[in-house]
matplotlib code that plots the C-alpha trace (Angstrom):
import matplotlib.pyplot as plt

x = [10.3, 12.4, 13.0, 9.2, 8.7, 11.6, 10.2, 6.7, 8.2, 10.2, 7.2, 5.1, 7.8, 8.0, 4.2, 4.3, 6.8, 4.4, 3.0, -0.2, 0.1, -1.8, -5.5, -8.2, -9.9, -12.8, -16.5, -18.0, -21.3, -23.4, -26.7, -27.8, -31.2, -33.6, -37.3, -39.8, -42.7, -45.6, -43.8, -40.5, -37.4, -36.3, -32.9, -31.9, -28.4, -26.5, -22.8, -20.3, -17.4, -15.7, -14.1, -10.4, -8.5, -7.7, -11.3, -12.6, -10.0, -11.0, -14.6, -13.9, -12.0, -15.1, -14.6, -17.9, -17.7, -19.8, -21.0, -22.4, -24.3, -24.8, -27.0, -27.4, -29.6, -28.5, -30.0, -27.6, -27.7, -25.6, -25.8, -24.9, -23.8, -25.9, -29.1, -29.5, -32.8, -32.2, -29.5, -29.8, -27.4, -27.9, -25.5, -25.3, -23.4, -21.9, -20.7, -19.8, -21.6, -19.1, -21.4, -24.2, -21.9, -23.9, -23.3, -25.6, -26.5, -28.1, -29.6, -31.4, -33.3, -33.6, -31.4, -31.1, -28.9, -27.2, -25.4, -22.7, -20.7, -21.8, -25.5, -24.8, -22.8, -25.7, -27.9, -25.1, -24.5, -27.6, -31.0, -34.1, -36.8, -34.7, -36.4, -33.7, -35.7, -39.2, -41.7, -41.8, -38.0, -37.8, -39.4, -40.0, -38.3, -34.7, -31.3, -30.6, -27.7, -27.0, -23.9, -23.7, -21.1, -20.9, -18.0, -16.7, -16.5, -13.1, -13.8, -16.0, -13.2, -11.4, -8.8, -5.7, -6.9, -7.2, -3.6, -2.0, -4.9, -4.2, -5.4, -8.0, -10.2, -10.1, -13.7, -15.6, -17.1, -18.3, -20.4, -21.8, -24.6, -26.9, -30.6, -33.0, -36.1, -38.1, -35.5, -34.1, -30.3, -29.0]
y = [17.1, 19.8, 17.6, 17.2, 21.0, 21.5, 19.0, 20.5, 24.0, 22.8, 21.3, 24.4, 26.6, 24.2, 24.4, 28.2, 28.2, 26.4, 28.6, 30.3, 29.2, 26.3, 26.6, 24.0, 23.4, 21.1, 20.8, 20.5, 18.6, 20.6, 18.8, 15.5, 14.0, 11.6, 11.0, 8.6, 10.4, 9.0, 9.6, 8.0, 8.6, 12.3, 13.7, 17.1, 18.4, 21.5, 22.1, 24.8, 25.6, 28.5, 28.4, 28.3, 31.2, 29.1, 28.1, 31.6, 33.0, 30.4, 31.3, 35.0, 34.1, 32.5, 28.8, 27.4, 25.2, 22.1, 20.8, 17.3, 15.6, 11.8, 9.7, 6.0, 3.9, 0.3, -2.6, -4.9, -8.5, -11.2, -13.6, -11.4, -7.9, -5.2, -4.4, -0.9, 0.7, 4.0, 6.1, 9.8, 12.5, 16.2, 18.7, 22.5, 24.8, 28.0, 30.6, 34.3, 36.4, 39.3, 41.4, 41.3, 41.3, 38.5, 34.9, 32.3, 28.9, 26.4, 23.0, 21.1, 23.7, 26.2, 29.2, 31.7, 34.9, 36.5, 39.8, 38.3, 35.1, 34.5, 34.5, 32.0, 29.8, 29.8, 28.0, 25.5, 24.7, 22.5, 21.1, 19.9, 17.4, 15.7, 12.3, 9.7, 6.4, 5.3, 3.9, 0.5, 0.2, 0.7, -1.9, -1.5, -4.8, -4.2, -2.9, 0.1, 2.6, 5.8, 6.7, 10.4, 12.5, 16.2, 17.7, 20.2, 18.1, 18.7, 16.4, 19.1, 21.6, 22.2, 19.5, 21.8, 22.9, 19.2, 18.4, 20.8, 20.9, 23.1, 22.5, 25.3, 22.8, 20.1, 20.4, 17.2, 15.1, 11.5, 10.0, 6.6, 6.5, 3.7, 4.2, 3.5, 1.3, 4.6, 5.6, 8.4, 8.6, 6.9]
z = [14.7, 13.2, 10.1, 9.5, 9.7, 7.2, 4.8, 4.9, 4.4, 1.5, -0.3, 0.4, -1.1, -4.1, -4.7, -4.5, -7.4, -9.7, -12.5, -11.6, -7.9, -6.4, -7.0, -6.5, -9.8, -10.2, -9.4, -6.0, -5.8, -3.3, -3.7, -5.3, -4.7, -6.4, -5.9, -7.3, -9.1, -11.1, -14.4, -13.3, -11.2, -11.0, -10.2, -8.9, -8.5, -7.7, -8.3, -7.4, -9.8, -11.5, -14.9, -15.0, -16.7, -19.8, -20.2, -19.8, -22.2, -24.8, -24.3, -24.9, -28.0, -29.5, -28.5, -27.2, -24.0, -23.6, -20.2, -20.0, -17.2, -17.3, -15.0, -14.9, -12.7, -12.2, -10.4, -8.4, -9.5, -7.8, -10.7, -13.6, -14.5, -13.1, -15.1, -16.4, -15.5, -17.0, -18.7, -19.7, -20.8, -21.0, -22.6, -22.4, -24.8, -23.3, -25.8, -25.9, -28.5, -28.9, -31.2, -28.8, -25.7, -24.2, -23.0, -24.5, -22.9, -25.2, -24.5, -27.1, -29.2, -26.3, -26.0, -23.2, -23.1, -20.1, -19.5, -17.3, -17.1, -13.5, -14.6, -17.4, -15.0, -12.5, -15.1, -15.8, -12.1, -11.6, -12.6, -10.9, -11.8, -14.5, -15.4, -15.4, -15.4, -16.6, -14.1, -15.8, -15.5, -11.7, -9.5, -5.8, -5.0, -6.0, -4.9, -7.1, -7.3, -9.2, -11.2, -11.8, -13.6, -14.6, -16.6, -19.0, -22.2, -23.6, -26.6, -28.0, -28.1, -31.5, -32.1, -31.8, -28.3, -27.2, -27.9, -25.4, -23.0, -20.0, -16.4, -16.7, -18.5, -15.8, -14.5, -13.6, -10.9, -10.7, -7.9, -7.2, -4.7, -3.4, -3.6, -0.7, -1.2, -1.8, -4.4, -2.4, -2.1, 1.0]

ax = plt.figure().add_subplot(projection="3d")
ax.plot(x, y, z, "-o")
ax.set_aspect("equal")
plt.show()
């Protein structure tokens, strides 16, 4: 009994000595739903995350950060590889405009400016009504599942930053969920 307590105390002390302390970094998926609409299958999601110190410092030094959400709807087939019913990707660019003292979030050709980083991150934390599959691609008689991922895309960072990448950039989540016959998440 005493040996277990000593081992736990030893590892706790060892973790406390790590640089920057122990901090949970990553993305928590708070809400993920799908619904079948007349124009296809729609996905809504909400995440919870904070930028790490390294990512926030890079942002304030003029390095834009890219966030990418990917969704793929697949149909189970016992006789062959699963058939892809739909695959979509959406990316957001977050940047700090030092002359304007504003954060800017861009997706596609749309741009939106914010006074604080928290306001900008709120936009990046989720989306609703995102069409991920066409009506012709999803049949009512099938066993479908959803593969979803959301991450800070480190491949978009400048090459020198990618070499010695720090843990502050480790933001990402992947989920695989089965879909019910009405295309809601089970």
